[in-house]
N, C-alpha and C positions, 0 to 999 in steps of 0.2 A: 699315455696315461690311462690307467684302467678305469672304466666307468664305475661310478659309485652309486649304489642304490640305497637310499635311506627309507626304512620302513619297519613294519612290525612283522615278525616271522609268519604269522597266520592271518594277517590282514588280507581281506579279499582283493583290495585294489593293489596291494603289494604283490600278491600272487599273480594278478593279471599281468603285471609287468615282468615278473620273473619267468613265467612260462614262455613269453615271447623271447626273452634273452636266451633261454635254453633252446628254443626252436632255431634261433639264429646262431647258436654256438658262440655267443658273445661273452667273453670273460668279464666278470664284474666282482666288485667288493661289496659285500652286504654290511651296512651299518645299522645296527638295531636302534630303533627309537621306541622306548618303553612307553606304551600308551597308558599302562596301569599307573605309572609314576607321573604321567602328565608331561612327558618330555616333548610331545608334539605341540605343546602350548608355550614352551620355553622361548624366551626372546631370540636365542640363537637359531632355533628351528624356524620360528615365524619369520625371521629375516629372509629366509629362502622360500618358505611356503606360507604366505600371509593368511591362508585360511586355517592353518594349524591342523592339517590333515596329512596322512601318509598315502602314498610315497612321494618322493621326488628323486630325481637323479642329478648327478654332477658328471657331465661328460666333457672332460677337459675344459672346464670353466663354464660350459652351458648348463645352467640350472633350469630344469624343466619339471613341472608338476602336472597333475591330472593324468591318471593311469592310461586312459585311451589315447591321449595325445602322445605320451611317452612311447606307447606301443607302436603307434604310427611312425614316429621318428625312428625307432630302432628298425622296424621293418623296411623303411625307406633307405636308411643309411647302409644297412646290410642286406640289400635286396638280392644280391648274388649268392648269399649263404642260405642253404636249406630251401624250403618251400617259399615261394614269393610272398605269400600272405596278403599282399595288396596288388591286385592286377594292374597292368599297364594299358591293356587294350581298353578303349573307351567304353564299349558296351559292357565288358566284364567289370570295369571299374564302377559303372553306374549300378550294376547289380550288387557289387560289394557295398557301395554306400547305402543302398536300400537295406541290405542285410544288417549293416552296422546300425542303421536307424531302428530296425526291428528289435535288435538286442537292447538298445538304449531306451526305447519307449514302450515296447510291448512285452518285455521280459524283466528287465532290471527293476522297475518300480515294484513289481509284485514279489519277486524273490528276495530282494533286499528288504522290503517291508516285512515279509514273513520272518526273515532272519532276525530283524530287529525285534519284532514282537515276541518271538519264541526263544531267542537266545540272548542277544546283546542287551536288550532292555532289562532282562532279569539280572544279568551281570551287574548292571548299574543300580540295582535295588528297586527297579520298577515292577509293575504288575502287567502281565499280558492282557491286552484288550481282545477278548475272545471274539467279539462281534467283528472287529476289524480283521482279525485272522481269517474268519470265515469269508468275509468279503474279498480279501486279497486272494485266498485260495480259489474261490469261485472264478475270479477274474483270470488267474493263472491257468486254470483248466481251459477256459475259452481261448486264451492266447495259444496254448499248446495244441489245441484242436486245429488252429490255423497253421501252426508249424507242421502238423501232420500232412496237411494238404500240400504245402510247399515241398516238404522232404519226400513226398511220394513221387515227385517229378525229377528230383536231382539228389546228388549225394550229400551236398553241404548246403548251407543256408544261402550262399551266393551263386551256387552252380555245382560243378563237379570237381572243384579244387578247393581245398581247405583255405580259409582266410582268417584274418584277425577276428572277424565277426563271429566265427565259430568258437574260437579260443576264449573270447570275452565271456562266454556263458559259464565257463568251468568253475570259478571259485564259489559263486553263490549257489549254483546247482548242486555242488558237492556238499555245501553246508546243509541244504534242505534234506539231503539223503542220509546225513550222519545220524548216528544212533540217538542223539538227544532231540532230534526233530522228527525224522522219518516221514517226510512228505515226498512220496515218489509219484510224480506225474509223467515220468519218462517211459517206464516199462510197459504201460498199458496201451501205448500208441506205437505200433510196429515200426514205422519209419523214424519216429523220434527216438525210439529205443535203439535202433540200428545206428543212427547218427551219434547218440550220446555214448554208446559203447565205443564207437570209432574215436571220438575226440578225447575221451577219458583214458583211452589205451595208449595215447601218444607218449613217447618217451619223455618229452618235455614236461608234460603234466605229472607223470609218474615221479619225476625227479623233484618236484616242488610241492606236490599236493599235501604232504605231511608238515609243511612249514619250511622256511628257509633257514639253513644253518649259518 
């Protein structure tokens, strides 16, 4: 049975899953959930994803939501396909978990907050809070200064091999760089710039970055 991915074509969390599926060369069926029409809040959807958020997968009856959890599941199930993405060596695994925590707590809150204030909030008829934008932007700068220190010593966030922790950065980072926001805190930091160019050039991201068909 082909894995089914339920999500929205340009949703950051949906893309987080899709890029890992592409990395692992896993065939999947994409089922569009129209957020504009509120399909993610419909009873049939909430029966599988009680928070009413995208995405979730159906893998031969296994219903799984939360994009990072889905990514870990795919990387583990298809460990022998493509790059490992999750190390098995204990020390490397510890460094991967550290990198994954860095993304979740020292990156995502700031980039997702900026994306909300500068893009999604406006979509829903709200008004951008400029003071909050400045605070988020200043915090992001400080966090990426720390990234520069880490990436001066190694190729990727967990070491010299790409992992899920690197790929998790792609959707929101790309939103900030888009023409309607244009916040670029990557290119001014040489090691961050080198890392960002590397991960955004991967065939997996190139295949999904414009949205899932």
